[in-house]
C-alpha positions in Angstrom: 16.2 -42.2 -26.3 14.3 -44.5 -24.0 15.7 -42.7 -20.9 14.7 -39.4 -22.4 11.1 -40.6 -23.0 10.9 -41.9 -19.4 12.1 -38.6 -18.0 9.5 -36.8 -20.1 6.8 -39.1 -18.8 7.8 -38.5 -15.2 7.7 -34.7 -15.7 4.2 -34.9 -17.3 3.0 -37.0 -14.4 4.4 -34.6 -11.8 2.8 -31.6 -13.6 -0.6 -33.1 -14.5 -2.2 -32.5 -11.1 -0.5 -29.2 -10.4 -1.2 -25.7 -11.6 1.6 -23.1 -11.2 0.1 -19.7 -10.7 1.4 -16.3 -9.5 -1.0 -14.8 -7.0 -2.1 -11.2 -7.4 -0.3 -8.2 -5.9 -1.3 -6.9 -2.5 -3.7 -4.4 -1.0 -3.1 -0.9 0.4 -3.4 0.0 4.1 -6.0 2.7 3.6 -5.4 4.2 7.0 -1.8 4.9 6.2 -2.2 6.5 2.8 -5.0 8.7 4.1 -3.0 10.1 7.1 -0.2 11.9 5.4 0.6 15.4 6.6 0.8 17.4 9.8 -2.6 19.0 9.3 -4.6 15.7 9.4 -6.1 16.4 12.8 -7.5 19.8 11.6 -9.3 18.4 8.6 -13.1 18.7 8.9 -16.0 17.4 6.9 -17.6 19.6 4.3 -20.8 17.7 3.5 -22.8 18.5 0.4 -25.9 16.5 -0.6 -26.8 15.0 -3.0 -23.2 14.0 -3.1 -21.2 13.2 -6.2 -19.2 10.1 -5.5 -16.0 9.0 -7.2 -15.0 5.3 -7.0 -11.4 4.3 -7.2 -9.5 1.0 -6.6 -6.0 1.3 -5.2 -3.5 -1.5 -4.7 0.1 -2.0 -3.6 2.9 -0.4 -5.7 3.5 -2.2 -9.0 0.3 -4.2 -8.6 -0.1 -7.1 -11.1 -2.5 -10.0 -11.5 -3.1 -12.4 -14.3 -5.8 -10.1 -15.6 -4.6 -6.5 -15.1 -1.8 -4.2 -14.1 -1.7 -1.2 -11.7 -1.2 2.4 -13.0 1.3 4.8 -11.4 4.3 4.8 -9.2 4.7 5.8 -5.5 3.1 4.4 -2.3 0.2 2.8 -4.2 -1.0 2.0 -7.8 -4.4 2.5 -9.3 -6.4 -0.3 -11.0 -8.5 1.2 -13.8 -9.8 -2.1 -15.2 -13.5 -2.6 -14.7 -13.3 -6.2 -13.5 -14.7 -5.2 -10.1 -16.0 -1.7 -10.6 -18.2 -1.6 -13.7 -21.5 -0.1 -14.6 -23.7 -2.4 -12.4 -21.6 -1.5 -9.3 -21.7 2.3 -10.1 -25.5 2.0 -10.7 -25.9 0.3 -7.3 -24.0 3.1 -5.5 -26.1 5.7 -7.4 -29.1 4.2 -5.7 -27.9 5.0 -2.2 -29.6 7.8 -0.3 -28.7 11.4 -1.2 -26.2 10.3 -3.9 -26.0 12.2 -7.2 -23.6 11.4 -9.9 -21.3 8.4 -9.5 -18.2 7.9 -11.6 -14.6 6.6 -11.8 -11.6 8.9 -12.2 -10.4 9.9 -15.6 -6.8 8.7 -15.9 -6.0 11.7 -18.1 -6.4 13.9 -15.0 -4.2 11.7 -12.8 -0.5 12.1 -12.0 2.0 9.4 -12.7 3.0 9.1 -9.1 0.9 8.7 -5.9 2.2 9.7 -2.5 -1.1 10.0 -0.7 -4.8 10.1 -1.2 -4.4 13.9 -1.7 -3.2 13.1 -5.2 -6.5 11.5 -6.0 -8.4 14.3 -4.3 -6.9 16.8 -6.7 -8.1 14.8 -9.7 -11.5 14.3 -8.2 -11.9 18.0 -7.5 -11.4 18.7 -11.2 -14.4 16.5 -11.9 -16.5 18.3 -9.1 -16.6 15.1 -7.1 -17.6 15.5 -3.4 -16.7 12.2 -1.9 -14.1 9.6 -2.9 -14.9 5.9 -2.2 -11.4 4.5 -2.1 -11.4 0.7 -2.3 -8.7 -2.0 -2.1 -8.8 -5.8 -2.4 -6.7 -8.3 -0.4 -6.6 -11.8 -1.9 -4.6 -14.7 -0.5 -4.4 -18.4 -1.4 -4.2 -21.2 1.1 -3.0 -24.8 0.6 -1.2 -27.4 2.7 -1.6 -25.4 5.9 0.3 -22.5 4.3 -0.9 -19.0 3.2 0.4 -17.6 -0.1 0.4 -13.8 0.0 0.9 -11.3 -2.8 2.9 -12.3 -5.8 3.6 -15.8 -4.6 4.2 -18.9 -6.7 1.2 -21.0 -5.9 1.1 -24.7 -7.0 -2.1 -26.6 -6.4 -1.9 -30.4 -6.1 -4.6 -33.0 -6.1 -4.0 -33.8 -2.4 -4.5 -30.1 -1.4 -8.1 -30.7 -0.2 -7.9 -27.7 2.2 -7.0 -25.3 -0.6 -8.9 -22.0 -0.7 -9.0 -18.4 -1.9 -9.9 -15.6 0.5 -10.6 -12.1 -0.7 -11.4 -9.0 1.4 -12.6 -5.8 -0.1 -12.4 -2.7 2.0 -12.8 1.1 1.5 -12.8 4.5 3.1 -15.0 7.4 2.3 -13.0 10.6 1.9 -14.1 14.2 1.7 -12.6 15.6 -1.6 -12.4 19.2 -0.4 -10.8 18.6 3.0 -9.4 15.0 3.1 -11.6 14.2 6.1 -12.4 10.4 6.4 -16.1 9.9 6.9 -16.1 6.1 7.5 -15.0 2.7 6.4 -16.5 -0.6 5.2 -15.2 -4.1 4.7 -16.5 -7.5 3.6 -15.0 -10.8 2.3 -15.6 -14.0 0.4 -14.0 -17.4 0.3 -13.8 -20.1 -2.3 -12.9 -23.6 -1.1 -13.5 -25.8 -4.1 -10.3 -25.3 -5.9 -9.9 -28.9 -7.3 -12.0 -28.3 -10.4 -10.1 -25.0 -11.1 -6.7 -26.3 -10.4 -6.0 -27.9 -13.8 -4.8 -24.6 -15.4 -3.7 -21.1 -14.6 -6.6 -19.7 -16.6 -9.3 -21.6 -14.7 -7.6 -20.8 -11.3 -7.6 -17.1 -12.2 -11.3 -17.3 -13.2 -12.0 -18.6 -9.7 -9.8 -15.8 -8.1 -11.8 -13.2 -10.0 -15.1 -14.8 -9.1 -14.1 -14.7 -5.4 -13.0 -11.1 -5.6 -16.3 -10.1 -7.3 -18.2 -11.9 -4.5 -16.2 -10.0 -1.9 -16.9 -6.7 -3.7 -20.6 -7.4 -3.9 -20.7 -8.2 -0.2 -18.7 -5.1 0.5 -21.2 -2.9 -1.4 -23.9 -4.0 1.1 -21.7 -2.9 4.0 -20.6 0.3 2.3 -24.3 1.2 1.8 -24.9 0.8 5.5 -21.8 3.0 6.2 -23.0 5.6 3.8 -26.5 5.6 5.4 -24.9 6.5 8.7 -22.8 9.3 7.0 -25.9 10.7 5.3 -27.9 10.7 8.5 -25.2 12.5 10.5 -24.2 15.1 8.0 -27.2 15.8 5.8 
């Protein structure tokens, strides 16, 4: 009985300063999923202003995080949760120059499998969207001189003073009618104070979400600059 109590005490001591956490799934390489088909070189812009913009977030196949799951099979999955793209973000995009309606895609119009961005373009066309803003988020954890990529088992100890979370949000602007890529934008954020959040999976995930939101807000600034260049060139 005493030996059992000692063993339990040791296990509690080992686990007290360490949070076990599965990192979120990965991003999508936007250049790859937007260059499917032999006719890519012949695709041309078909600008229309004020432009209706559809905003979507794509992630790696079978994407999963502690807060949400990806939708669909194929070369990417779609994240429909509004944890990064909500009404405030849509309103901010709606304030850009020569932008009309801004919306997310209705999942009832989406296929269950995604082989390229053309699958999203079809759904967007049904909603009379002119341009798709296709976003993805890449989040990695760092500790002990190591990088923990998608779907890794991350354990934070009290001695991991160098622990950090890095998130990068990136996107491509795609012409719904032709598949032409107008431009790209990218920005990131980093959280280095993981000690306070490392006592539980829930608190660590809150910090992960906070870092992703900061990356996405910084990305929106860069995306607005990219859009301004698109608007000047094609309007």
